[in-house]
C-alpha positions as CSV (number, residue, x, y, z in Angstrom):
1,M,5.0,1.8,-17.7
2,S,5.5,-2.0,-17.6
3,A,2.8,-4.6,-17.6
4,D,3.8,-6.0,-14.2
5,L,1.5,-5.9,-11.2
6,V,2.4,-2.6,-9.6
7,F,0.0,-2.2,-6.6
8,S,-1.9,-4.5,-4.2
9,L,-4.7,-2.6,-2.5
10,L,-5.6,-4.1,0.8
11,L,-9.0,-3.3,2.3
12,V,-9.4,-4.8,5.8
13,V,-13.0,-4.4,7.0
14,R,-15.6,-5.5,9.5
15,N,-19.2,-4.3,9.5
16,E,-18.6,-1.5,7.0
17,M,-21.8,-1.7,5.0
18,G,-22.3,2.1,5.3
19,Y,-19.0,2.8,3.6
20,I,-17.9,-0.3,1.6
21,R,-19.7,0.7,-1.6
22,R,-18.1,4.1,-1.7
23,V,-14.5,2.9,-1.2
24,L,-14.9,-0.1,-3.6
25,E,-16.3,2.2,-6.3
26,S,-13.3,4.6,-5.9
27,I,-10.8,1.7,-6.0
28,L,-12.4,0.0,-9.0
29,H,-12.5,3.2,-11.1
30,Q,-8.9,4.5,-10.9
31,D,-7.3,6.1,-13.9
32,F,-4.6,3.5,-13.7
33,P,-4.4,0.3,-15.9
34,Q,-6.6,-2.3,-14.3
35,Q,-4.2,-5.1,-15.1
36,Q,-1.5,-3.3,-13.0
37,Y,-3.3,-3.4,-9.6
38,E,-5.2,-6.0,-7.6
39,I,-7.8,-5.5,-4.9
40,I,-7.8,-7.7,-1.8
41,V,-10.7,-7.5,0.7
42,V,-10.0,-9.1,4.1
43,D,-13.2,-9.4,6.1
44,G,-13.3,-10.0,9.9
45,Y,-16.5,-12.1,9.7
46,S,-18.9,-9.1,9.4
47,T,-22.3,-9.5,10.8
48,D,-23.9,-6.9,8.6
49,R,-24.3,-6.8,4.8
50,T,-20.7,-6.1,4.1
51,P,-20.0,-9.6,2.7
52,A,-23.1,-9.5,0.5
53,I,-22.1,-6.1,-0.9
54,V,-18.5,-7.3,-1.7
55,Q,-19.9,-10.4,-3.4
56,T,-22.2,-8.2,-5.5
57,Y,-19.1,-6.3,-6.7
58,Q,-17.3,-9.6,-7.4
59,T,-20.1,-10.6,-9.6
60,R,-20.3,-7.3,-11.4
61,Y,-16.5,-7.1,-11.8
62,P,-15.3,-10.7,-12.2
63,G,-11.7,-11.4,-11.4
64,R,-11.1,-7.9,-9.9
65,I,-11.6,-8.5,-6.2
66,Q,-10.2,-11.2,-3.9
67,Y,-12.3,-11.9,-0.8
68,I,-10.6,-13.5,2.2
69,K,-11.8,-14.2,5.7
70,N,-10.0,-12.8,8.8
71,P,-10.6,-15.3,11.7
72,Q,-9.0,-13.1,14.4
73,Q,-11.2,-10.1,13.3
74,T,-8.5,-7.5,14.1
75,L,-6.7,-5.0,11.8
76,P,-3.1,-6.3,12.2
77,S,-4.1,-9.9,11.5
78,G,-6.1,-8.7,8.5
79,W,-3.2,-6.7,7.1
80,N,-0.9,-9.7,7.6
81,I,-3.3,-12.0,5.7
82,G,-3.5,-9.4,2.9
83,I,0.3,-8.9,2.7
84,R,0.8,-12.7,2.4
85,H,-1.5,-12.8,-0.6
86,A,-0.2,-9.6,-2.2
87,K,1.7,-9.9,-5.5
88,G,2.2,-6.2,-6.4
89,D,5.5,-4.4,-6.2
90,Y,3.8,-2.0,-3.6
91,V,1.3,-2.8,-1.0
92,I,-1.3,-0.1,-0.1
93,R,-3.5,-0.2,3.0
94,V,-6.8,1.5,2.5
95,D,-9.2,2.1,5.4
96,G,-12.9,1.1,5.2
97,H,-13.9,4.5,6.5
98,S,-12.1,6.2,3.6
99,D,-12.5,7.3,0.0
100,I,-9.8,7.8,-2.6
101,P,-10.0,10.0,-5.8
102,F,-9.8,8.5,-9.2
103,D,-6.1,9.6,-9.6
104,F,-4.9,8.2,-6.3
105,L,-2.9,5.3,-7.9
106,S,-1.5,7.4,-10.8
107,K,-0.4,10.2,-8.4
108,T,1.2,7.6,-6.1
109,Y,3.0,6.0,-9.0
110,E,4.3,9.4,-10.2
111,V,5.7,10.2,-6.7
112,I,7.3,6.7,-6.5
113,Q,9.0,7.3,-9.8
114,R,10.4,10.6,-8.5
115,V,11.6,9.2,-5.1
116,P,12.3,5.4,-5.7
117,E,14.6,5.4,-2.7
118,A,11.6,5.9,-0.3
119,D,10.4,2.8,1.4
120,C,6.8,4.1,1.8
121,V,5.0,6.9,-0.1
122,G,1.8,8.5,1.0
123,G,-0.3,11.7,0.9
124,V,-2.5,13.9,2.9
125,I,-6.0,13.2,4.3
126,Q,-9.1,15.4,4.1
127,T,-11.2,14.7,7.1
128,E,-15.0,14.7,6.7
129,G,-18.0,13.9,8.7
130,E,-21.8,13.6,8.3
131,G,-24.3,15.5,10.4
132,F,-23.7,18.0,13.1
133,W,-21.4,16.0,15.3
134,G,-19.7,14.6,12.2
135,E,-18.7,18.1,11.1
136,V,-17.5,19.0,14.6
137,N,-15.4,15.8,14.9
138,A,-14.0,16.3,11.4
139,Y,-12.8,19.8,12.4
140,V,-11.3,18.6,15.6
141,Y,-9.4,15.8,13.8
142,S,-7.9,18.1,11.2
143,H,-6.9,21.0,13.6
144,P,-3.4,21.3,15.1
145,F,-4.9,21.8,18.5
146,G,-6.6,18.4,18.1
147,V,-3.9,16.3,16.4
148,G,-0.7,18.2,16.9
149,N,1.9,18.4,14.2
150,S,0.6,15.4,12.2
151,K,1.5,16.7,8.7
152,F,-0.8,14.4,6.8
153,R,-3.8,15.8,8.7
154,I,-3.0,19.5,8.9
155,T,-1.0,20.3,5.7
156,K,-3.2,22.4,3.4
157,N,-0.8,24.0,0.9
158,R,1.3,22.2,-1.6
159,W,4.2,20.4,0.0
160,E,6.3,17.2,-0.1
161,G,9.2,15.8,1.8
162,Y,10.3,13.1,4.2
163,V,8.2,12.6,7.4
164,D,7.9,10.2,10.3
165,T,4.7,8.5,9.0
166,V,2.1,8.6,6.2
167,P,-1.5,7.3,5.9
168,Y,-2.6,4.8,3.2
169,G,1.0,4.5,2.2
170,A,2.4,2.4,-0.7
171,Y,5.0,0.1,1.0
172,R,7.6,-1.7,-1.0
173,R,6.5,-5.3,-0.7
174,E,10.1,-6.5,0.1
175,L,10.0,-4.2,3.1
176,F,7.9,-6.8,5.0
177,Q,10.4,-9.5,4.2
178,E,13.1,-7.3,5.7
179,I,11.4,-6.2,8.9
180,G,8.5,-8.6,9.4
181,L,4.7,-8.2,9.6
182,F,2.4,-6.3,11.8
183,D,2.3,-7.2,15.5
184,E,-1.0,-9.1,16.0
185,S,-0.9,-8.7,19.8
186,L,-1.9,-5.0,19.2
187,K,-5.6,-4.6,18.7
188,R,-5.1,-1.2,17.1
189,N,-2.4,1.4,16.4
190,E,-0.4,-1.4,14.9
191,D,0.9,1.0,12.3
192,L,2.7,3.1,14.9
193,E,4.9,0.1,16.0
194,M,5.4,-1.0,12.4
195,H,6.5,2.5,11.2
196,A,8.9,2.8,14.2
197,R,10.4,-0.5,13.2
198,I,10.8,0.7,9.6
199,R,12.5,4.0,10.8
200,N,14.7,2.1,13.2
201,N,15.8,-0.1,10.3
202,G,16.8,2.9,8.2
203,G,13.5,3.1,6.2
204,R,12.1,6.4,5.1
205,F,8.5,7.8,4.5
206,F,7.8,10.3,1.8
207,L,4.7,12.5,1.9
208,S,3.3,14.5,-1.1
209,T,0.2,16.6,-1.2
210,E,-0.2,15.5,-4.7
211,I,-1.6,12.3,-3.2
212,R,-5.0,12.9,-1.5
213,S,-7.6,10.8,0.2
214,T,-10.7,11.3,2.4
215,Y,-11.3,9.9,5.9
216,F,-14.8,9.8,7.3
217,V,-14.8,10.4,11.1
218,R,-17.3,8.9,13.6
219,N,-20.5,10.9,13.6
220,T,-21.3,10.9,17.3
221,L,-19.5,12.3,20.4
222,G,-19.6,8.9,22.0
223,A,-17.8,7.3,19.1
224,L,-15.2,10.0,19.2
225,L,-14.7,9.3,22.9
226,K,-14.3,5.6,22.4
227,K,-11.9,6.0,19.5
228,S,-9.8,8.6,21.4
229,F,-9.6,6.4,24.5
230,G,-8.6,3.4,22.5
231,D,-6.0,5.4,20.6
232,G,-4.5,6.6,23.9
233,K,-4.3,3.1,25.3
234,W,-3.0,1.3,22.3
235,T,-0.4,4.0,21.4
236,M,1.2,3.3,24.8
237,V,0.9,-0.4,24.4
238,A,2.6,-0.1,20.9
239,S,5.4,1.9,22.5
240,R,6.3,-1.2,24.6
241,R,6.8,-3.3,21.4
242,G,9.7,-1.2,20.1
243,T,11.7,2.0,20.4
244,G,10.9,5.2,18.6
245,V,7.1,4.7,18.6
246,L,6.1,7.7,20.6
247,R,6.4,11.2,19.0
248,W,5.6,14.4,21.0
249,R,2.0,14.5,19.7
250,H,1.5,11.0,21.3
251,K,3.1,11.9,24.6
252,M,1.3,15.2,25.2
253,P,-2.1,13.9,26.3
254,L,-0.5,11.6,28.9
255,L,1.8,14.3,30.2
256,A,-1.0,16.8,30.4
257,F,-3.3,14.3,32.2
258,L,-0.6,13.3,34.7
259,T,0.5,16.9,35.3
260,G,-3.1,17.9,36.0
261,C,-3.6,15.0,38.4
262,L,-0.4,15.9,40.3
263,L,-1.1,19.6,40.5
264,L,-4.7,18.9,41.6
265,A,-3.5,16.6,44.4
266,G,-0.8,19.2,45.3
267,S,-3.3,22.0,45.4
268,F,-4.6,20.6,48.7
269,F,-1.2,21.3,50.3
270,S,0.5,24.0,48.3
271,R,-0.6,27.4,47.1
272,V,2.1,27.2,44.4
273,S,0.4,24.1,43.0
274,V,-2.9,26.0,42.9
275,A,-1.3,28.9,41.1
276,I,0.4,26.7,38.5
277,L,-2.8,24.7,38.0
278,L,-4.9,27.8,37.5
279,A,-2.4,29.2,35.0
280,L,-2.4,26.1,33.0
281,V,-6.2,25.8,33.0
282,L,-6.4,29.5,31.8
283,A,-3.9,28.9,29.1
284,Y,-5.7,25.8,27.9
285,A,-9.1,27.6,28.0
286,C,-7.6,30.4,25.8
287,L,-6.3,27.8,23.2
288,L,-9.6,26.0,23.4
289,T,-11.6,29.2,22.8
290,V,-9.4,30.4,19.9
291,S,-9.3,26.9,18.2
292,S,-13.1,26.4,18.5
293,A,-13.8,29.9,17.2
294,G,-12.5,28.9,13.8
295,L,-15.4,26.4,13.2
296,A,-17.9,28.8,14.7
297,M,-16.8,31.5,12.2
298,K,-17.2,29.1,9.3
299,K,-20.4,27.2,10.3
300,G,-22.2,29.4,12.8
301,A,-22.2,30.2,16.6
302,R,-24.1,27.0,17.5
303,Y,-20.9,25.0,16.7
304,F,-18.8,27.0,19.2
305,V,-19.6,25.2,22.5
306,P,-19.9,21.7,21.0
307,C,-16.5,22.2,19.4
308,M,-14.9,23.2,22.7
309,L,-16.5,20.1,24.3
310,A,-15.2,17.8,21.5
311,F,-11.6,19.2,21.8
312,F,-11.7,18.8,25.6
313,L,-13.1,15.2,25.5
314,L,-10.6,14.3,22.7
315,H,-7.7,15.4,24.9
316,F,-9.1,14.1,28.1
317,S,-10.1,10.6,26.9
318,R,-6.8,10.1,25.1
319,G,-4.9,11.2,28.2
320,I,-6.9,8.9,30.5
321,G,-6.6,6.1,28.0
322,S,-2.8,6.5,27.9
323,A,-2.7,6.5,31.7
324,V,-5.0,3.4,32.0
325,S,-2.8,1.5,29.6
326,L,0.1,1.8,32.1
327,V,-1.7,-0.5,34.5
328,S,-3.2,-2.8,31.9
329,K,-2.2,-6.4,31.1
330,D,-1.8,-5.5,27.4
331,Y,0.9,-3.0,28.3
332,W,2.9,-5.3,30.6
333,R,2.5,-8.4,28.4
334,K,5.9,-10.0,27.6
335,K,7.3,-9.3,24.2
336,R,8.1,-12.9,23.5
337,V,5.2,-13.5,21.1
338,Y,6.0,-10.4,19.1
339,E,9.8,-11.1,18.9
340,T,9.4,-14.7,17.7
341,E,6.3,-14.4,15.5
342,Y,5.9,-11.0,13.8
343,K,9.4,-9.6,13.7
344,R,10.8,-12.6,11.9
345,V,11.0,-12.7,8.1
346,P,7.5,-13.7,6.9
347,D,6.6,-16.2,4.3
348,I,5.1,-13.9,1.6
349,T,3.6,-15.4,-1.6
350,S,6.0,-14.6,-4.5
């Protein structure tokens, strides 16, 4: 292994005092040579103790952590700031609500050495939550009925191969010079548009279960609803920024919501609509029951009804969020800013 800087780890945060210590500890104590990776924290003017905690770690580990402010306070602007300051051969985005094992970088490096032709390499996520609703939400976000065919969330056995996207991926730094930066007009789900742009440009994503990380879900039902609604809205908005953004798992909530609305309206005039609607509701109820039974069998009967509720609200809020996006200003905003500012070749520090 050469002495060059291999990885730049970007941590874009805002008000993450409950999680920032854990993720910094995991990043700082990798079984990978310290001189071969840098840590860049981009903070969106946190109003809690996040900055103070980061500064404590800067004092404890001098020269290990760069701390940069993010005036726009959004994820894509934060990632772009970090990318412009990154000097490693590969750039890795790490979520503030995450934790990585001590061998995360070494495993990533091993996979990169095996598949150097891949433009982005990543692994699978183990979803965890704290408290009763945290456990329910974690189960929902790691079940195929909740997240569809998202391989990085549902793959349990050993597997690796090319996929349409990866989380916490290691991107070739030159990739951003080739295709541009993240679209800052997207308040979230910016990675969907970026990854579609990479695929459309011939880029490839490689996933290996050798690389693992942990994501901590929201621990309340209300937080799940808010996130799911926002994901539905901004996934559709991201689809307006480029082709190839939407996969079937992204389309299904909107299609299900619109189909339900049309059949419900039609049921006032047609018995056929009533029959179809009832059949679909029955089929959904069966899937809901079977999927929720899995958690109840593991954790106890008291999880059964809350799990059914969480699944339903996840689907419904994402569906209505997708539908609302179609009549929002964000969806119909002209692409001019994106085309002229973020898709152009960026000025990245060499």
